[in-house]
Structures are given as structure tokens and as C-alpha cells.
C-alpha positions as a Markdown table, in Angstrom:
| # | Residue | x | y | z |
|---|---|---|---|---|
| 1 | Met | -16.0 | -8.5 | 50.7 |
| 2 | Arg | -16.4 | -11.6 | 52.8 |
| 3 | Lys | -19.1 | -13.0 | 50.6 |
| 4 | Met | -16.7 | -12.9 | 47.6 |
| 5 | Phe | -14.4 | -15.5 | 49.1 |
| 6 | Lys | -17.2 | -17.9 | 50.2 |
| 7 | Lys | -18.2 | -18.9 | 46.7 |
| 8 | Pro | -16.4 | -21.9 | 45.3 |
| 9 | His | -14.8 | -21.5 | 41.9 |
| 10 | Asp | -14.8 | -24.2 | 39.3 |
| 11 | Ile | -11.4 | -24.2 | 37.8 |
| 12 | Met | -10.9 | -27.5 | 36.0 |
| 13 | Leu | -7.3 | -28.5 | 35.6 |
| 14 | Tyr | -6.2 | -31.8 | 34.1 |
| 15 | Lys | -4.1 | -34.0 | 36.2 |
| 16 | Glu | -0.7 | -34.8 | 34.8 |
| 17 | Arg | -0.4 | -38.4 | 33.8 |
| 18 | Thr | 1.6 | -40.6 | 36.1 |
| 19 | Glu | 4.4 | -42.8 | 35.0 |
| 20 | Phe | 2.2 | -45.9 | 35.6 |
| 21 | Gln | -0.5 | -44.4 | 33.3 |
| 22 | Glu | 2.0 | -43.5 | 30.6 |
| 23 | Phe | 4.3 | -46.6 | 30.5 |
| 24 | Gly | 2.3 | -49.3 | 32.4 |
| 25 | Lys | 3.5 | -51.5 | 35.2 |
| 26 | Ala | 7.2 | -51.5 | 35.9 |
| 27 | Lys | 9.0 | -54.5 | 34.2 |
| 28 | Lys | 11.0 | -56.9 | 36.3 |
| 29 | Asn | 14.5 | -58.2 | 35.7 |
| 30 | Phe | 17.1 | -56.7 | 33.4 |
| 31 | Arg | 16.3 | -55.7 | 29.9 |
| 32 | Leu | 18.6 | -54.6 | 27.1 |
| 33 | Cys | 17.5 | -52.4 | 24.2 |
| 34 | Arg | 18.5 | -54.0 | 20.9 |
| 35 | Val | 18.8 | -50.7 | 19.1 |
| 36 | Cys | 20.8 | -48.4 | 21.4 |
| 37 | Gly | 22.1 | -50.8 | 24.0 |
| 38 | Cys | 20.5 | -49.1 | 27.0 |
| 39 | Val | 19.8 | -51.3 | 30.0 |
| 40 | Tyr | 16.6 | -51.4 | 32.1 |
| 41 | Phe | 17.0 | -52.1 | 35.8 |
| 42 | Asn | 15.8 | -50.6 | 39.1 |
| 43 | Lys | 12.7 | -49.4 | 37.4 |
| 44 | Ser | 14.4 | -47.1 | 34.9 |
| 45 | Trp | 16.6 | -47.0 | 31.8 |
| 46 | His | 20.3 | -46.5 | 32.1 |
| 47 | His | 23.4 | -46.1 | 29.9 |
| 48 | Pro | 25.2 | -49.5 | 29.4 |
| 49 | Glu | 28.2 | -48.2 | 31.5 |
| 50 | Ala | 25.9 | -48.2 | 34.6 |
| 51 | Leu | 26.2 | -52.0 | 34.8 |
| 52 | Thr | 30.0 | -52.0 | 34.8 |
| 53 | Gly | 30.2 | -49.1 | 37.2 |
| 54 | Gly | 29.3 | -51.3 | 40.2 |
| 55 | Lys | 25.8 | -49.9 | 40.6 |
| 56 | Ala | 24.2 | -53.2 | 39.9 |
| 57 | Lys | 25.0 | -56.9 | 39.7 |
| 58 | Lys | 25.7 | -58.4 | 36.3 |
| 59 | Pro | 22.4 | -59.9 | 35.0 |
| 60 | Ser | 22.5 | -63.6 | 34.3 |
| 61 | Ala | 19.9 | -63.5 | 31.6 |
| 62 | Arg | 19.0 | -60.3 | 29.6 |
| 63 | Arg | 15.8 | -60.0 | 27.7 |
| 64 | Leu | 16.1 | -58.1 | 24.4 |
| 65 | Thr | 13.5 | -55.3 | 23.9 |
| 66 | Val | 13.2 | -51.8 | 22.6 |
| 67 | Cys | 13.5 | -48.8 | 24.9 |
| 68 | Pro | 10.7 | -46.1 | 24.9 |
| 69 | Ala | 13.0 | -43.6 | 23.1 |
| 70 | Cys | 13.9 | -46.0 | 20.3 |
| 71 | Gln | 10.2 | -47.0 | 20.0 |
| 72 | Met | 9.2 | -43.3 | 19.6 |
| 73 | Ile | 11.9 | -42.8 | 16.9 |
| 74 | Lys | 10.7 | -46.0 | 15.1 |
| 75 | Asp | 7.1 | -44.9 | 15.2 |
| 76 | His | 7.9 | -41.4 | 14.0 |
| 77 | Gln | 6.5 | -39.9 | 17.2 |
| 78 | Tyr | 7.9 | -37.0 | 19.3 |
| 79 | Glu | 6.9 | -35.1 | 22.5 |
| 80 | Gly | 8.7 | -31.8 | 21.8 |
| 81 | Ile | 9.1 | -29.9 | 18.6 |
| 82 | Leu | 11.1 | -26.7 | 18.3 |
| 83 | Thr | 10.7 | -24.5 | 15.2 |
| 84 | Val | 13.3 | -21.7 | 14.9 |
| 85 | Lys | 12.7 | -19.1 | 12.3 |
| 86 | Asp | 14.9 | -16.5 | 10.6 |
| 87 | Val | 18.2 | -17.7 | 11.9 |
| 88 | Pro | 20.8 | -15.2 | 10.7 |
| 89 | His | 23.5 | -16.5 | 8.4 |
| 90 | Gln | 26.3 | -15.3 | 10.7 |
| 91 | Phe | 24.9 | -17.3 | 13.6 |
| 92 | Arg | 24.1 | -20.6 | 11.9 |
| 93 | Leu | 27.3 | -22.4 | 12.8 |
| 94 | Glu | 27.1 | -21.3 | 16.4 |
| 95 | Phe | 23.4 | -22.3 | 16.5 |
| 96 | Lys | 24.1 | -25.8 | 15.2 |
| 97 | Arg | 26.9 | -26.2 | 17.8 |
| 98 | Leu | 24.6 | -25.1 | 20.5 |
| 99 | Ile | 22.0 | -27.7 | 19.6 |
| 100 | Lys | 24.5 | -30.5 | 19.4 |
| 101 | Ala | 26.2 | -29.6 | 22.7 |
| 102 | Phe | 22.9 | -29.1 | 24.5 |
| 103 | Thr | 21.4 | -32.4 | 23.3 |
| 104 | Asp | 24.6 | -34.3 | 24.0 |
| 105 | Arg | 24.6 | -33.1 | 27.7 |
| 106 | Ala | 20.9 | -34.1 | 28.0 |
| 107 | Tyr | 21.7 | -37.5 | 26.7 |
| 108 | Gln | 24.6 | -38.0 | 29.1 |
| 109 | Met | 22.3 | -37.2 | 32.0 |
| 110 | Asp | 19.4 | -39.4 | 30.9 |
| 111 | Cys | 19.6 | -42.0 | 28.0 |
| 112 | Gln | 15.9 | -41.4 | 27.2 |
| 113 | His | 16.3 | -37.7 | 26.4 |
| 114 | Arg | 17.2 | -37.6 | 22.7 |
| 115 | Leu | 17.3 | -35.5 | 19.6 |
| 116 | Ile | 15.2 | -37.2 | 17.0 |
| 117 | Ala | 15.7 | -35.0 | 13.9 |
| 118 | Glu | 17.2 | -31.7 | 13.0 |
| 119 | Asn | 15.8 | -30.4 | 9.7 |
| 120 | Lys | 17.1 | -27.2 | 8.0 |
| 121 | His | 14.7 | -25.6 | 5.5 |
| 122 | Asn | 15.2 | -22.7 | 3.1 |
| 123 | Gly | 15.2 | -19.2 | 4.6 |
| 124 | Gly | 16.9 | -20.1 | 7.8 |
| 125 | Lys | 14.1 | -22.2 | 9.3 |
| 126 | Trp | 15.0 | -25.1 | 11.5 |
| 127 | Val | 12.6 | -27.8 | 12.8 |
| 128 | Ile | 14.0 | -29.9 | 15.7 |
| 129 | Thr | 12.2 | -32.8 | 17.3 |
| 130 | Phe | 12.8 | -34.4 | 20.7 |
| 131 | Thr | 11.7 | -37.5 | 22.7 |
| 132 | Glu | 11.0 | -35.2 | 25.7 |
| 133 | Asn | 8.9 | -32.1 | 25.7 |
| 134 | Gln | 10.9 | -30.5 | 28.5 |
| 135 | Leu | 14.1 | -30.8 | 26.4 |
| 136 | Ala | 12.5 | -28.7 | 23.7 |
| 137 | Asn | 11.4 | -26.1 | 26.2 |
| 138 | Lys | 14.8 | -25.9 | 27.9 |
| 139 | Leu | 16.6 | -25.6 | 24.5 |
| 140 | Ala | 14.4 | -22.7 | 23.5 |
| 141 | Lys | 15.2 | -20.9 | 26.8 |
| 142 | Lys | 18.9 | -21.6 | 26.2 |
| 143 | Ile | 18.7 | -20.1 | 22.6 |
| 144 | Lys | 17.0 | -17.1 | 24.0 |
| 145 | Asp | 19.7 | -16.6 | 26.7 |
| 146 | Val | 22.5 | -17.1 | 24.2 |
| 147 | Phe | 21.3 | -15.0 | 21.3 |
| 148 | Asp | 19.4 | -12.4 | 23.3 |
| 149 | Lys | 17.2 | -11.1 | 20.5 |
| 150 | Val | 14.8 | -14.1 | 20.2 |
| 151 | Thr | 11.1 | -14.3 | 21.1 |
| 152 | Val | 9.8 | -17.7 | 22.3 |
| 153 | Thr | 6.2 | -18.9 | 22.2 |
| 154 | Thr | 4.9 | -22.2 | 23.5 |
| 155 | Ala | 1.8 | -24.1 | 22.4 |
| 156 | Tyr | 0.6 | -27.0 | 24.4 |
| 157 | Ser | -1.5 | -29.8 | 22.9 |
| 158 | Gln | -4.9 | -31.0 | 24.2 |
| 159 | Gln | -5.0 | -33.6 | 27.0 |
| 160 | Pro | -3.9 | -36.4 | 27.2 |
| 161 | Asp | -1.1 | -35.6 | 24.7 |
| 162 | Asp | 2.2 | -34.3 | 26.1 |
| 163 | Val | 3.4 | -32.6 | 22.9 |
| 164 | Glu | 4.8 | -29.1 | 23.2 |
| 165 | Arg | 5.2 | -27.0 | 20.1 |
| 166 | Ile | 7.7 | -24.2 | 20.7 |
| 167 | Thr | 8.5 | -21.4 | 18.2 |
| 168 | Ala | 11.5 | -19.2 | 18.5 |
| 169 | Asn | 11.8 | -16.2 | 16.2 |
| 170 | Phe | 15.0 | -14.2 | 15.6 |
| 171 | Asn | 14.2 | -10.6 | 15.2 |
| 172 | Pro | 16.2 | -9.3 | 12.3 |
| 173 | Leu | 15.6 | -5.6 | 13.2 |
| 174 | Leu | 17.2 | -6.1 | 16.6 |
| 175 | Leu | 20.1 | -8.1 | 15.3 |
| 176 | Asn | 21.1 | -5.6 | 12.6 |
| 177 | Pro | 20.3 | -2.0 | 13.8 |
| 178 | Thr | 20.8 | 0.6 | 11.1 |
């Protein structure tokens, strides 16, 4: 039994990319996004109200740029995609309200967490894309908690991509027992 624990095991796990590797060196000074109006200071992006709330001094000169979330939307890129299949007709309005409320709360907490697109297809299939992969994952868990008869599967992309593809299926047999 002791010999079993003496052998080293080769388990290769990829390191998660750091913020420096993903976005490069932190920018200096204040920057203003020309698309959404978010402001960059103290090494992160903030809502424009953060400047007037007394957290920082008013900048004397702002440089106009595009924030990472707006750049992703412009380039048709996403980090999280949630596909919801077989949404029952009686839950569609509640489902849409859940998505809107959840993404609005996420945006209020961080201006870079955004809903990119919400596409409804025939047959009750919804495809929702996000700028953050964890936002898609958290929304899938919330859908499972709220509707209770949903199965969620997650597929991760190969390294170095950060894209998560999450599928949520409503089970029609469990929703309408006969």
C-alpha cells in the first residue's frame, strides 16, 4: 500500500490565463468608452456614475477608446453561450423576464458583464450569448433553480479559449405529467 503513494502521477492541468495575459498591461490615466460611456480608472472599467460618486477625481483629459465588452460585441465574439431547448409555451414570458432581470443585475454589478444577443427560434429554442462565460453558467443554474425540471450540461472549449457552451433542456414529460 505504501508503494502506491510513492509514484508521481502526471496530471496535466492548464493554468488559467491571468488578466495580464488576456488584456495586456494595465492602461494609465482615465479612458472613456465612446460606445457605452463606461470609464476606465484604477485598473478596471466602471459605470460613469462612479466618477460623480466621489470615488475618484474628475479627469482633466479623457482619452476616447472602446471597452473590452463593446469590442467583443463589435467583433461578434462571445465568451458564454447558453442554448435553452423545449421552453414550454406557458413559461415563455416568465423565462424572458428572468433573463432580462438576471442580466440587468449582472450589468449593475459590473459594466463588462453583458447580454450580447437573445435569439428565439422555432420550437421554443433560445440561443443567448454573453460577454462573460461565468454569466452564462450562473444563468443556467438560476433557470434550473426556478423551473426545477431542467437538465443542464456544460461543454468547455479547448485551451486557450474561454468559451463555455451550456445547454439547458426542459423535460416535457416532467412538466406535464399525465
